[in-house]
C-alpha positions as CSV (number, residue, x, y, z in Angstrom):
1,M,129.3,99.2,117.4
2,T,130.7,97.8,114.2
3,E,131.2,94.1,113.8
4,T,134.6,92.6,114.0
5,N,133.7,89.5,111.9
6,K,130.9,88.6,109.6
7,K,129.2,86.4,112.2
8,S,128.5,89.4,114.4
9,R,125.5,91.5,114.0
10,M,126.1,94.3,111.5
11,V,125.0,97.6,112.9
12,E,125.3,99.1,109.4
13,Q,122.8,96.6,108.1
14,D,120.3,97.4,110.8
15,I,120.6,101.1,110.1
16,A,120.3,100.5,106.3
17,K,117.1,98.4,107.0
18,G,115.8,101.3,109.2
19,V,116.4,103.8,106.4
20,A,114.8,101.4,103.9
21,I,111.6,100.8,105.9
22,I,111.2,104.6,106.5
23,L,111.5,105.1,102.8
24,V,108.8,102.5,102.3
25,M,106.6,104.4,104.7
26,I,107.3,107.6,102.9
27,T,106.3,106.3,99.5
28,H,103.2,104.7,101.0
29,T,102.1,107.9,102.8
30,L,103.3,111.2,101.2
31,T,101.2,112.7,98.4
32,L,103.6,114.5,96.1
33,K,103.4,115.7,92.5
34,R,104.0,112.9,90.0
35,E,107.3,114.5,88.9
36,I,108.7,114.7,92.4
37,F,107.6,111.2,93.2
38,L,109.2,109.8,90.1
39,I,112.5,111.5,91.1
40,L,112.4,110.0,94.5
41,G,111.6,106.6,93.0
42,G,114.6,107.0,90.7
43,L,116.9,107.8,93.6
44,F,115.6,105.0,95.9
45,G,114.1,102.5,93.5
46,F,116.3,99.7,94.8
47,I,114.6,99.6,98.3
48,L,112.4,96.6,97.8
49,P,115.0,94.5,96.0
50,F,117.3,95.5,98.9
51,F,115.2,93.5,101.4
52,F,115.4,90.4,99.2
53,F,119.2,90.9,98.8
54,M,119.8,91.3,102.5
55,A,117.7,88.2,103.3
56,G,120.1,86.2,101.2
57,Y,123.1,88.0,102.7
58,N,122.3,86.8,106.2
59,Y,122.0,83.2,105.1
60,K,124.4,80.9,107.1
61,P,125.5,77.9,104.9
62,G,125.2,74.5,106.4
63,K,123.8,75.7,109.7
64,Y,120.3,74.4,109.1
65,T,118.7,71.8,106.8
66,F,116.2,72.8,104.1
67,V,113.3,71.7,106.3
68,Q,114.6,73.6,109.3
69,N,115.2,76.8,107.2
70,V,111.6,76.6,105.9
71,K,110.2,76.1,109.4
72,R,112.2,79.0,110.8
73,R,111.0,81.3,108.0
74,S,107.4,80.1,108.5
75,T,107.6,80.9,112.2
76,R,109.0,84.3,111.6
77,M,106.8,85.3,108.7
78,L,103.7,83.2,108.2
79,I,102.4,83.2,111.8
80,P,102.6,87.1,112.1
81,F,101.2,87.3,108.6
82,I,98.2,85.2,109.5
83,V,97.6,87.2,112.6
84,Y,97.8,90.4,110.7
85,L,95.7,89.1,107.9
86,T,92.9,88.2,110.4
87,I,93.1,91.5,112.3
88,V,93.2,93.7,109.2
89,T,90.4,91.8,107.5
90,V,88.1,92.2,110.5
91,I,88.9,95.8,111.4
92,S,89.1,97.3,107.9
93,G,86.2,95.2,106.8
94,I,84.0,96.7,109.6
95,Y,85.3,100.1,108.8
96,Y,84.4,100.0,105.1
97,Y,81.1,98.2,105.8
98,F,79.9,101.1,108.0
99,A,81.9,104.1,106.7
100,K,81.9,103.4,103.0
101,G,78.8,101.3,102.5
102,L,80.4,98.3,100.9
103,T,78.6,95.0,101.1
104,L,80.3,92.0,102.6
105,K,80.6,90.5,99.1
106,Q,82.5,93.5,97.8
107,I,84.9,93.4,100.8
108,M,85.6,89.7,100.4
109,D,86.1,90.1,96.7
110,I,88.8,92.7,97.3
111,Y,90.6,90.5,99.8
112,L,90.3,87.4,97.7
113,K,91.8,89.2,94.6
114,A,94.6,90.5,96.7
115,L,95.4,87.2,98.3
116,L,95.3,85.3,95.0
117,T,97.8,87.7,93.5
118,K,95.9,89.4,90.7
119,P,97.9,91.9,88.7
120,F,98.6,95.2,90.5
121,T,96.7,97.3,87.9
122,N,93.6,95.2,88.2
123,L,93.7,95.5,91.9
124,L,93.9,99.3,91.6
125,E,90.9,99.3,89.3
126,I,88.9,97.6,92.1
127,E,90.3,99.7,94.9
128,V,90.1,103.3,93.6
129,P,86.3,103.6,93.4
130,Y,86.1,102.4,97.0
131,G,88.6,104.8,98.5
132,G,91.7,102.8,98.8
133,M,91.0,99.5,100.6
134,W,94.3,98.2,99.3
135,N,95.9,100.5,101.8
136,C,95.6,97.6,104.3
137,V,96.2,94.6,102.1
138,M,99.2,95.9,100.1
139,T,101.7,94.1,102.4
140,Y,100.3,90.8,101.4
141,W,102.3,90.6,98.2
142,F,105.7,91.3,99.8
143,I,105.3,88.7,102.5
144,Q,104.1,86.1,100.0
145,M,106.8,86.9,97.5
146,L,109.6,86.8,100.1
147,F,108.4,83.5,101.6
148,V,107.9,81.6,98.3
149,G,111.1,83.0,97.0
150,S,112.9,81.8,100.2
151,V,111.6,78.3,99.6
152,V,113.2,78.2,96.2
153,F,116.3,79.9,97.6
154,F,116.8,77.3,100.3
155,L,116.5,74.5,97.7
156,V,119.4,75.6,95.7
157,V,121.6,78.1,97.6
158,D,124.1,75.6,99.0
159,R,124.7,74.2,95.5
160,C,125.1,77.8,94.2
161,L,127.7,78.7,96.9
162,S,129.8,75.6,96.1
163,S,131.3,77.2,93.0
164,L,131.1,80.3,90.9
165,S,130.0,78.4,87.8
166,S,127.1,76.8,89.8
167,L,126.1,80.3,91.1
168,I,126.0,81.8,87.6
169,S,124.3,79.0,85.8
170,I,121.6,78.5,88.5
171,C,120.9,82.2,88.8
172,I,120.6,82.5,85.0
173,G,118.3,79.5,85.0
174,L,116.1,80.9,87.8
175,M,115.8,84.3,86.1
176,G,115.0,82.6,82.8
177,I,112.0,80.8,84.4
178,S,110.6,84.0,85.7
179,M,111.3,85.8,82.4
180,I,109.3,83.2,80.5
181,F,106.4,83.8,82.9
182,A,106.7,87.5,82.4
183,H,107.0,87.3,78.7
184,F,103.7,85.4,78.4
185,D,102.2,87.4,81.2
186,I,101.4,84.2,83.2
187,R,100.1,84.9,86.7
188,I,100.2,82.1,89.3
189,P,98.8,82.6,92.8
190,F,101.2,83.3,95.7
191,Y,103.8,84.7,93.4
192,I,105.2,81.4,92.2
193,N,106.0,83.0,88.9
194,E,108.2,85.7,90.5
195,A,109.7,83.3,93.1
196,P,112.7,82.1,91.0
197,A,113.7,85.7,90.2
198,I,113.5,86.6,93.9
199,A,115.6,83.6,94.7
200,S,118.3,84.7,92.3
201,I,118.5,88.0,94.1
202,M,118.8,86.2,97.4
203,I,121.5,83.9,96.0
204,V,123.6,86.8,94.9
205,G,123.1,88.3,98.3
206,A,124.2,85.0,99.9
207,A,127.4,85.1,97.8
208,F,128.1,88.6,99.1
209,G,127.5,87.3,102.6
210,K,129.8,84.3,102.2
211,H,132.7,86.6,101.2
212,N,131.7,89.3,103.6
213,L,131.6,92.0,100.9
214,L,129.5,94.3,103.0
215,G,131.6,93.9,106.1
216,P,134.1,96.4,107.5
217,G,137.2,94.6,106.3
218,I,138.0,97.2,103.6
219,G,139.4,100.7,104.4
220,R,136.9,103.5,104.9
221,K,138.0,105.5,101.9
222,K,137.9,102.5,99.6
223,I,134.5,101.5,100.8
224,T,133.1,105.0,100.3
225,L,134.5,105.1,96.8
226,N,133.1,101.7,95.9
227,A,129.7,102.7,97.3
228,V,129.7,105.9,95.3
229,I,130.6,104.0,92.1
230,A,127.9,101.4,92.8
231,Y,125.2,104.1,93.4
232,I,126.2,105.9,90.2
233,I,125.8,102.7,88.3
234,F,122.4,102.3,89.8
235,L,121.4,105.8,88.9
236,V,122.7,105.5,85.3
237,F,120.6,102.4,84.6
238,A,117.6,103.8,86.5
239,A,117.7,106.9,84.3
240,M,118.3,104.9,81.1
241,F,115.4,102.6,81.7
242,R,113.1,105.1,83.5
243,G,112.7,103.1,86.6
244,S,112.0,99.8,85.0
245,G,113.0,96.8,87.0
246,F,111.5,98.1,90.2
247,I,109.3,95.7,92.1
248,M,106.0,97.5,92.5
249,G,103.0,96.0,94.2
250,G,104.2,92.5,93.5
251,V,104.7,92.9,89.7
252,L,108.2,92.3,88.7
253,S,107.7,93.0,85.0
254,S,106.2,96.0,83.3
255,E,106.3,98.0,80.1
256,P,108.4,98.6,78.1
257,L,111.0,95.9,79.1
258,Y,108.7,93.2,80.3
259,E,110.9,90.1,81.1
260,W,114.2,92.1,80.9
261,N,113.1,93.9,84.1
262,I,114.2,90.8,86.0
263,P,118.0,91.0,85.4
264,L,117.7,94.8,85.7
265,T,116.2,94.3,89.2
266,L,119.0,92.1,90.2
267,L,121.5,94.8,89.1
268,F,119.6,97.4,91.1
269,A,119.6,95.1,94.1
270,V,123.3,94.6,94.0
271,T,124.4,98.2,93.3
272,G,121.8,99.8,95.6
273,S,122.3,97.5,98.5
274,Y,126.1,97.8,98.3
275,A,125.9,101.6,98.3
276,L,123.2,101.9,101.0
277,V,124.9,99.6,103.6
278,H,128.3,101.2,103.2
279,F,126.8,104.7,103.3
280,C,125.1,103.8,106.5
281,R,128.5,103.3,108.1
282,L,128.5,107.1,108.4
283,L,125.6,106.8,110.8
284,T,127.0,104.2,113.2
285,K,128.2,106.7,115.8
286,P,126.1,106.5,119.0
287,G,123.2,109.0,119.0
288,V,119.5,109.4,118.9
289,I,119.3,109.1,115.1
290,S,121.4,106.0,114.9
291,S,119.6,104.4,117.8
292,A,116.2,105.1,116.2
293,L,117.3,103.7,112.8
294,I,118.7,100.6,114.4
295,W,115.4,100.1,116.3
296,C,113.5,100.5,113.0
297,G,115.9,98.1,111.2
298,R,115.3,95.4,113.8
299,H,111.5,95.8,113.6
300,T,111.0,96.0,109.8
301,L,108.4,93.3,109.6
302,P,106.1,94.6,112.3
303,I,106.5,98.1,111.0
304,L,105.6,96.8,107.5
305,F,102.5,95.1,108.9
306,L,101.2,98.0,111.0
307,H,102.0,101.3,109.3
308,N,99.3,101.1,106.7
309,L,96.6,100.1,109.2
310,V,97.7,103.0,111.4
311,Q,97.6,105.3,108.4
312,L,94.1,104.3,107.6
313,F,92.7,105.3,111.0
314,V,94.8,108.4,111.3
315,C,93.5,109.6,108.0
316,S,90.0,108.7,109.0
317,L,90.2,110.7,112.2
318,L,91.6,113.7,110.3
319,G,89.1,113.4,107.4
320,I,91.8,112.7,104.8
321,E,91.7,110.1,102.1
322,P,94.4,107.5,102.9
323,F,97.2,106.8,100.4
324,R,96.8,108.4,97.1
325,L,99.2,107.0,94.5
326,S,101.7,109.8,93.9
327,T,102.5,108.6,90.5
328,R,99.2,110.1,89.4
329,S,99.1,113.1,91.7
330,K,99.0,116.6,90.3
331,I,99.4,118.4,93.6
332,N,101.6,118.3,96.8
333,D,99.5,117.5,99.8
334,F,101.7,118.8,102.6
335,R,99.2,117.4,105.3
336,T,100.6,114.0,104.5
337,F,103.9,115.0,106.1
338,G,102.1,115.3,109.4
339,I,100.3,112.0,108.8
340,L,103.7,110.4,108.2
341,A,105.0,111.7,111.5
342,I,102.0,110.5,113.4
343,E,102.1,107.2,111.6
344,I,105.7,106.6,112.6
345,A,105.1,107.5,116.2
346,V,101.9,105.5,116.6
347,T,103.3,102.4,114.9
348,A,106.5,102.5,117.1
349,A,104.3,102.9,120.2
350,I,102.2,99.9,119.3
351,I,105.2,97.7,118.7
352,I,106.8,98.8,122.0
353,V,103.6,98.1,123.9
354,I,103.2,94.7,122.3
355,E,106.8,93.8,123.1
356,H,106.4,95.0,126.7
357,I,103.3,92.8,127.1
358,Q,105.2,89.8,125.6
359,K,108.0,90.3,128.1
360,K,105.6,90.4,131.0
361,L,103.9,87.2,129.8
362,T,107.3,85.5,129.4
363,L,108.4,86.5,132.9
364,R,105.1,85.3,134.3
365,D,105.4,82.0,132.5
366,N,109.0,81.5,133.7
367,T,108.0,82.2,137.3
């Protein structure tokens, strides 16, 4: 199941992505005491940077032109994003119109502010009184940030991979641009201000991919030791800076470090991703758990799109308020563990049904 060369599909990577997307669902669903939530965040605060890092790791130098790369990324991300955006706007808009008594203007104001990338805290100020509308729109920021960051990445990555000096100088320059935006708290729609920083994370990931640093070429004991050291480095810096540097809700900078969260996030991306992928080698033996994680890892985007929408309706049927931010919670709501299980099962079922229908339509078209 493990690749023999870096051009093969990495099962460890699929498993790592599966673990990461499940952790995302956990943080989006479980209501835990603030102290517990912060501990979990400290242990796994590299998860969102991990996705950016791995997007760069899988880059294939010279295989496609810049235009082709952007078109491919648009097909894979923007089309599903637009479909999701339309569906979630209509469905959740109807729900909140009838169930919560919001006017159409209030609903559209919420979506407009989310789409135009207002600061995370301002979005919460709008959402909280209305019962958590952002539950459905929260994935907007990640898709926008990844796409815009990818455009910057495709512009410079080949030059970066040509030499170590180019990689270092361009990454520093890109981080510097985002750090200036962060320092002056400049907010540009569609995450243009964060895009250079995201591109730098992807570039370092591409450098790791070029040299196959996450591949199986190193001995198992040495890999495990390196992974442990990398994770310890992550934990030390996470504890020192109290979780600063994490990408939360599309905001890359926050108090007290402001712009210095950007290089810190890059450090978290490298150490956390290295540790997670190598640790996931321990799960590559055939079995139900590994198969489930591989499936999740190969469906991260549809899971990301669907799980919050599923959560909204599951909570509505059970009479539970969807998604309370655990950083402010004073209690443990153990009912949310059941919601998480249902959410995972229903989300997976929907994806399987959609894929089955797509296969049927493809076979019919071919015949």
